[in-house]
N, C-alpha and C positions, 0 to 999 in steps of 0.2 A: 492661489488657485492654479490648477493645471488646466489651461484653456486651449482648445483646438480651434484655430481660425480657419474656416472653410470657405473657399470661393476663389474666383479667378481675377478679382480686382487687386492687382499686385500692389498698387499704391496704397490702397486702403489697408491691405494686410500688413504692409511694412509699418505704416503709421500706428496701427493698433498694437502690433507686436512690440514696437519701441516703447509706446506709452505704458503698456501692461508690464513690460520687463522693468521699467523704471519704478513701478509700484510694487516690485518684488513678486509679481506673478510669474508663472512659467508658461509662456505662450509657445505653441507649435503651429505649423501651417500645413494645409493640404489643399489641393485644387480640384482633383477629380475623384471619382469612385475608385479608380485604380490606386490612387494614393492612399485612400482609406484602407483598402485591402492589404496594403503593404505594411501598415502599422501593426506591430506585434500584438498589442492588446489595447483596444480603444477604451476599455473599462478603466484604465488608469487615469483618464481625464475626468475632471470634475464637471465640466460643462463645455458645450460647443457654441461658438458664435459663427453663424452661417450667413453669408451674403445671399439674400433671397433673389438677387438680380444677376446671379451667375449665368454667363452665356455659354461657357464651354459645355456644361451639362445642366439640365434643368434642376432647380433646387429641390423639387418634389422627388426626383430620382435620387439625388444625394441623400435626402432625408430617409427614403426607403432603405437605402444601403446601410445607413447608420442604424436604423431600427433592427436590421437583420444581424449586423455585426456586434452591436452593443445595445440590447434592449434596455430601456430605462434611462439611457444617457440623455440628460436634458439639452434641448437645442433652443437657443435664443436667435431669432431671425433679425437681420439687419437690412433695411431698405429705405429708399427715399420716398416711396409711395405709400400713403396710408391704406389704400385699397389692397395693395400687395401684403401689407402687414396683416390685414384681416384674413387674407387667403392663407398666409403662413400659419396663423393661429388655428384656423380651421383644419389645416393639414396636420397639426400636431406640435408646432412650436409652443414652448411654454411662456414666451414673452417676446417682445419686439423692441428694437432700437431704431430710431429714425436718423438717417444720415443728414448732415455730417455728425459723426458720433463723438461726443465728449468723453474722454477717458474716465472722468469721475462718474458720469452717468452710467457708462458701460460697466464699471466695476460694481456700482450699486445694484444694477439689474442682474449681472452675472452672479454676484455673491448671494443674492436671495433665491437663486434658482439652482445652486450647486446641489449635486446629488449627495444625500446623506449616506454614510456607511451603515450597512445593516447592523441593527442592534446597538448603535451608538447615538449619542446626541450631537455628534460633530460631523462636519464634512471633511473630506480628505484635505481640504485646504486649511482646516483648523478653525473654521467659523462655527460657532455654536448655533445650531438650529434644531427645533423639534421636528420630528418627521411629519407629524400631522400638521403642524403649523406651516411648514414649508410647502406641503402639498396643497393646503387650503389657499395659501398666497398664490401659488401657481394657478390653481383653479380659478381664483378670483380674477387673475389677469385675463383669463379666457372669458370670464363673465362679461367684462366691459368691452370686449373686442370681438363679438360674435359676427357671423357671416352676413348679417343684415345691417351692420353698423358702419358701412362704408361712408355714408353721408355724415353720420355722427362723428366718425374718426377724422374726417376732413376738417370739421369745425374744431375738434380737440387739438389737432395739429396746428391750427392757426391761432387758437386762443391761448394754449398753454404757455407760450413764451411771453405773453403780455402780463400786465398787473391787473387786468380787468376783473371785477367781481363776476362770479358765475353762479347761476341758479340751476340746480339739477332737479328735474321733475321726474316722477315715476312712482309706480306702486311699490309697496314693501317687497323686499327680496329681489328687486330687479338689478341690483348692483350699483346703486347710486354712490355709496361710500367708496367703492372701488374706483369709480370714475373720478371722484374727487381726488383720490390718491394718485390716479394716473395723471391728472392735470398738474399735480405737484411734481411728480417724477419727471415730467417732460418740460418743466419750467426751469428758468435760471436759479430758482430757489431750491432746487432738488437736494442740495447738500445742507440745507437749513431745516429746522424742525417742522414737523407736520403734527398738529394737535387737533383732536376732535372734542367738541362739546355737544353732548346729547341734551337738547333743549327740554324734552318732556320728563327727564329723569329726576329733577330736583324741584323743591319749592322755590318760589321767586327769589327770596333773599339768598338762599344757598346757591342758586344758579348765578345770581349777580356776583357773588363772591368768587365762584369758580371761574367766571368769565373775566371779570375786571380785577379781581384780587381785593384784598382788604388790608387795613392797617391794624395794629394792635389796639384793642379796646373799642373797635368799631361796633361790636355787639357782644352779647354774652357768649363766652367761649372763645373769643378772638384773642388768644394769649400771645400771638406773635404776628408779624407782618407776613402776608401771603401774596406773592406776585400775581397769581392768576394765569389763565391760559393765554391771554393776549400777550403778556410779557414773555411767557414761555415760548410762544411761537414767533418771537421777534426775528425778522429776516426771512421767515418761512411762510407757511400757509395755516390758516385757522379754518377748520371745517365745522360748520354749524349744522348738525344733523337734525332733521325735523324742525326747521325754522318756523313752520306754521304754528308750533306750540309755544313760541316765545311769548311770555306775558307782555301785555300792553305796557306795563310799567317800565319794562326794560327796553322797549323798542326805540324810544327817543335817544337813549344812550348809545345803542348800536348804530342808529342813524348818524349821530355825531362822529362816531368812530369811522364810519365809511366816508363821510363828507370831509371831515377835517383831519382825520388820522389822530385824534386826540381822545383821551378818556381819563377818568379819575377812579382810583381804587375806592372801595366802600370805606367811608369814614375819613377820607382825605380830600383836601381842597386843592391839592397840587395836580395840575394837568400834566399828563404824560403823553409823549408822542409814540405812535406805533408804526412800525414798518412791517406790515403783514399783508398778505393777500387773503381775502375772504371768499370761501366757497360755501354755499348753503344748499341744502337739499330738503325736499318736502314731498309727501304724497298727497298733500291737500291742494285744492284749487284756491290759490292765493287771491285771485281776482274776486272770487265769491266771498272769501274771508274779508277782503277790503269792503265789499258792498254791505256785509253784515256788521261792519264796525269792529271786527276782531283783529284786524291787521292794518297798520298804517299804510296809506296809499303812497306817501313819499318814500317810506322804507322799501316798499315793494318795488318801486321803480329804480331805487338805488341799488337794490340787490339784483334786479333783473336786467343788468347790462347785457349779459349773454345768457341765454337759457338753453339747456341741453335736456331733451326729453328722452328718457330711457324707456323703450317700449316694453310692454308686458310680454312674457314668454308666449302666451296664447296668440299674440299678434304676429309672431314670427316662428311658426311651427317648423320651418325648414332648419331651425337651429337646434331643435330638441335632440335629435339623434347625435349630431356632432358633439354637442355639449355633454350628453350622457356618456358617450364614449370617452371623452376627455376626462370626466370625473371618475369613470370606472378605472381608467388607467392610473390616475394619480392616487385616488383613495384606496384602490385595491392594493397598490404597491405599499402604501403607508401601513395598511393593516396586514400585510403579508399574504394577501389573497388575490393573486393576479388572475385575471380571466381573459379569455380571447375575444369576448364581445357579447352581443345580444342575439337571441334567436328572433326569427321573424315574428312570432307571437308576442315576444317582449317588446319589440319595436312598435308593433301595432298598439299595444297597451300604452306605451309612452306617448304615442301620437294622439291617441284618443283622449287622454287626460287634459283637462283645461289648465292645470297648474296655477291655482289661485295664489299659491305661495311663491310663484315664479322660480327664479334660479335657486333660491335658498331651499325651497321644497324639492326641486330636482336633485340638488346635491345631497340632501339628507336621504332621499329615496334611494339614490345610487349607492351611497355609503352603506346603508342598511343591507342592500342586496349583496354588495361586495363582501360584507362581513359574514353573512349567513349562508351564502351559496357556496357549496363545496365542489361544484362542477365547473367545467371549462367555460360553459356558456350560460349567461343569465337568461332565464326563461320567464314567461309571464307569471308562472307560479311563484317566482321569487319576488314579485311585485304585487303582493296581495292588496295593498291599499289602492291600486289602480284598477282593480277588477270590479266591474259593476255587476251586481247580481242580475242574472237573466239578460245580460247584454246581447247575447247571440239572438235573442228573440226580438230585439228591437230593430226596426227597419233602418237601413243605411241610405245615405244620399246616393241616388242613382237606381235604387230599387224601384220596382213597379208598384208603388203605393201612392195613396193620395197625399196631397200637401198637408191635410189635417193630421194624418197618421205620422208624417215626418215631423210636423211641429210638436206633436205629443211626445215622440221619441226624443227629440232634441231637448225639450223641457225636462223630461225625466233624467236625461244624462247630466244636464247642467246642475239640477238640484242635487243629484247623487254625489256630485264632485265639489259642491260648495258647502260652507258651514251654516248658512242661513238663507232665508228667502230674500233678505235684503241684498246679500252678495249675489245670489242667483239672478235677481232682477237687474242688478248693475251689469252683470256679464251679458244678459240678454238685451240690454238697452231699453228696458221698460220699468215702470214703477211696480212696487210690491202689490198694490191693489189689482193692477192689470194682470200681473203674473198669477195671482190667486184666482181671478175670474177665468183665465185661460186654462188653468189646471182643472178647475171645476167643470168648464165646458167640454174639455177634451177627455175628461176622465183620468187625468194624470195625478189625481190625489192619492191613488194607491189604496191598498186594502187595509193598511194599518190605521189606527186612530191617531191622526196627526193633528197637532195644534201649533199655532203660531203665536209666540209671545209678543209683548209690546216692542221688543227690540227687533222683531222679525226673525227670531231664531226658531227654526223648525224643530219641534220636539216630538218624538214618537213614543207612545206609551199607552 
């Protein structure tokens, strides 16, 4: 890789340059904006590693200069402070490294963010990456490090270097899997495997085989030994996605793995030792699952050594526009449709939406707009799924209207943006029966013939 080291920490620059050169990379250095302007063509670099604590010139100013001289050149920020890391990502850095920087970790982060050559599947440094995949990885890096995650990132910085089990909580689409990957990338296990097991995807017997492995003849179709994901993740991290869906029959085996670091393959009596870190994630309330007898209490406490809660996007509206701009830049470049930004009307539409699908929905929305819009600026008309019919006629907070009218408008907006009455009720913090009574009392039922099925899905017809 051809890497530009930018910043005024001479000692850090020398150490990084030496380590990268030993790894056959091609590092170059710069300190100020003047240095950048003297470089004949910044586009020859694959990636920039910038010291976000530069004192000679503010890092934000250096980043702006880079954007003008080499639009699209990815910048990885380097800092000792997790809060500054959040600020760097909000300003446009595609990833962060926490000082002191390990050369192996630096090369891993830099290589996954190098800029792809237009029309090819390789980067200038020779690493094979798909354009869309690299953009999504960079986007996901931003997902887990948004501007309201300072406290969360402080915990991540402290927990990542340890071997403690971590339970990641949050709604679907909030970036739980990316946070699990971030814990791995910031840990001493970063150069070892990271494997994911999706607990709801398989029948219990197949899930047990995928997780623990099996020996030949263990069941019909087992024609050879299969090591399983635990063995594959040896020395690294095993991510159990949607752990709340793990069958009760497998929970004692997982508990033994966590407590004793021992397990057996299906059909084998030999115990095997595992050197792995377990990170689990769920969108369920595991305490409630324990109370209902669907999840073992001892397993819950064993998993919940450290819990990280990833907030829903509707609870951090200040992140919506920065994230949308970040996705627009990355995904627009991926599809060859670069745009300058969002109009005021588009920003208002983005902020009005409740984003029940969280970051996943936001990214899909921006990608669709980036592909279909052929103008410089994305407008509200390019975001049709966010436009609520007759929205302009509904009162806004601060208008001179009664509380009852405001409640009616709010209920209408929430229902229009959610897929079912059950989901709308959860967003509003009330039960479905209460929501239905309030709609009936305030006249928010609408003029169409609406019906609510047994699952709470609102059907119009």
